Structure formats: structure tokens, C-alpha cells
C-alpha positions as a LaTeX table, in Angstrom:
\begin{tabular}{lrrr}
\hline
Residue & $x$ (\AA) & $y$ (\AA) & $z$ (\AA) \\
\hline
Unk1 & $-0.21$ & $-0.16$ & 0.09 \\
Unk2 & 1.05 & 3.88 & $-0.63$ \\
Unk3 & 0.70 & 6.49 & 1.01 \\
Unk4 & 0.71 & 9.98 & 0.68 \\
Unk5 & 0.51 & 12.56 & 3.53 \\
Unk6 & $-0.38$ & 16.08 & 4.02 \\
Unk7 & 2.30 & 18.73 & 4.47 \\
Unk8 & 2.31 & 22.52 & 4.27 \\
Unk9 & 4.73 & 24.29 & 2.22 \\
Unk10 & 7.48 & 26.89 & 4.41 \\
Unk11 & 10.11 & 28.55 & 2.32 \\
Unk12 & 10.03 & 27.36 & $-1.81$ \\
Unk13 & 12.89 & 27.58 & $-4.55$ \\
Unk14 & 11.65 & 27.24 & $-8.33$ \\
Unk15 & 11.00 & 23.67 & $-8.87$ \\
Unk16 & 11.48 & 22.56 & $-4.61$ \\
Unk17 & 10.40 & 23.06 & $-1.50$ \\
Unk18 & 10.66 & 22.51 & 1.61 \\
Unk19 & 7.27 & 21.23 & 3.80 \\
Unk20 & 5.93 & 20.28 & 7.10 \\
Unk21 & 3.58 & 17.66 & 8.81 \\
Unk22 & 3.56 & 17.18 & 12.28 \\
Unk23 & 7.41 & 18.90 & 13.39 \\
Unk24 & 8.74 & 16.97 & 10.84 \\
Unk25 & 10.19 & 19.24 & 8.01 \\
Unk26 & 11.14 & 17.47 & 4.16 \\
Unk27 & 12.18 & 18.67 & 0.80 \\
Unk28 & 9.59 & 18.32 & $-1.91$ \\
Unk29 & 9.63 & 18.59 & $-5.42$ \\
Unk30 & 7.23 & 20.91 & $-7.28$ \\
Unk31 & 7.35 & 19.94 & $-10.67$ \\
Unk32 & 3.89 & 17.77 & $-10.32$ \\
Unk33 & 2.01 & 20.60 & $-9.52$ \\
Unk34 & 3.52 & 23.63 & $-11.46$ \\
Unk35 & 0.31 & 24.18 & $-12.81$ \\
Unk36 & $-1.39$ & 24.52 & $-9.61$ \\
Unk37 & $-0.01$ & 28.11 & $-8.56$ \\
Unk38 & 1.40 & 26.90 & $-5.42$ \\
Unk39 & 2.46 & 29.13 & $-2.41$ \\
Unk40 & 3.79 & 29.30 & 0.83 \\
Unk41 & 1.50 & 28.04 & 3.20 \\
Unk42 & $-0.41$ & 26.14 & 0.85 \\
Unk43 & $-1.02$ & 22.03 & 1.24 \\
Unk44 & $-0.28$ & 19.77 & $-0.87$ \\
Unk45 & $-0.66$ & 15.70 & $-0.98$ \\
Unk46 & 3.44 & 14.22 & $-0.97$ \\
Unk47 & 4.10 & 10.60 & $-2.04$ \\
Unk48 & 8.11 & 9.70 & $-1.93$ \\
Unk49 & 9.66 & 13.10 & $-1.99$ \\
Unk50 & 6.45 & 14.67 & $-5.27$ \\
Unk51 & 3.94 & 16.96 & $-4.66$ \\
Unk52 & 1.04 & 15.60 & $-6.20$ \\
Unk53 & $-1.39$ & 17.91 & $-6.10$ \\
Unk54 & $-3.22$ & 20.96 & $-3.75$ \\
Unk55 & $-5.00$ & 20.77 & $-0.95$ \\
Unk56 & $-7.59$ & 22.69 & 0.60 \\
Unk57 & $-6.78$ & 22.98 & 4.46 \\
Unk58 & $-10.17$ & 21.69 & 5.48 \\
Unk59 & $-8.78$ & 18.32 & 3.35 \\
Unk60 & $-5.73$ & 18.20 & 4.68 \\
Unk61 & $-6.36$ & 18.61 & 7.96 \\
Unk62 & $-9.35$ & 15.37 & 7.95 \\
Unk63 & $-6.38$ & 13.27 & 6.14 \\
Unk64 & $-4.47$ & 13.98 & 9.65 \\
Unk65 & $-7.83$ & 13.12 & 11.71 \\
Unk66 & $-8.30$ & 9.17 & 9.62 \\
Unk67 & $-4.44$ & 8.42 & 10.17 \\
Unk68 & $-4.11$ & 9.61 & 13.62 \\
Unk69 & $-8.02$ & 7.75 & 14.71 \\
Unk70 & $-6.44$ & 4.76 & 12.08 \\
Unk71 & $-4.59$ & 4.70 & 14.48 \\
Unk72 & $-5.97$ & 4.91 & 17.78 \\
Unk73 & $-7.51$ & 1.69 & 16.88 \\
Unk74 & $-3.98$ & $-0.80$ & 16.13 \\
Unk75 & $-4.64$ & $-0.70$ & 12.58 \\
Unk76 & $-0.94$ & $-1.29$ & 11.84 \\
Unk77 & $-0.96$ & $-1.61$ & 8.23 \\
Unk78 & $-0.66$ & $-5.54$ & 8.94 \\
Unk79 & $-2.47$ & $-6.60$ & 5.89 \\
Unk80 & $-0.64$ & $-9.66$ & 4.69 \\
\hline
\end{tabular}
């Protein structure tokens, strides 16, 4: 299973940006979202270091709530 994480853009530098989630900051690639008018403060969904698309803040929060609910209920990803 692949998992993409909502992150908030904190700094931009051309085709890359710094993005933060839950106190962790990562450098991400913005090439796949160039046409979406991404700016500092926007939320994006990130998978393997690439921003896949822009998210509304409410959608980012809802995604984190869902992930929190899954871990609170003991979902550990062991579905083999």
C-alpha cells in the first residue's frame, strides 16, 4: 500500500520546496504541481518526495484525523 501525506509548504525555491507535517520538515519536488499555483502556506499531498496535488486546509486536516483514527484503533498496516 502506498501512502501520501498532507504537508504545508514553508519555503519555495523554484521547482523544490520545504514542507512540514507534524513537526517534521522535508524538501519536496513541485514539478508535478507547477500548474496549480502553489504558494507558501498551501497544503499539498506528498508521496516519495513529490507533491502530487494541492489540498484545501480542511482536506489536509481531515486526512490527518483519519490517519490518527487509524493508529488510535490499532491499524498497523499488517494486512498480509
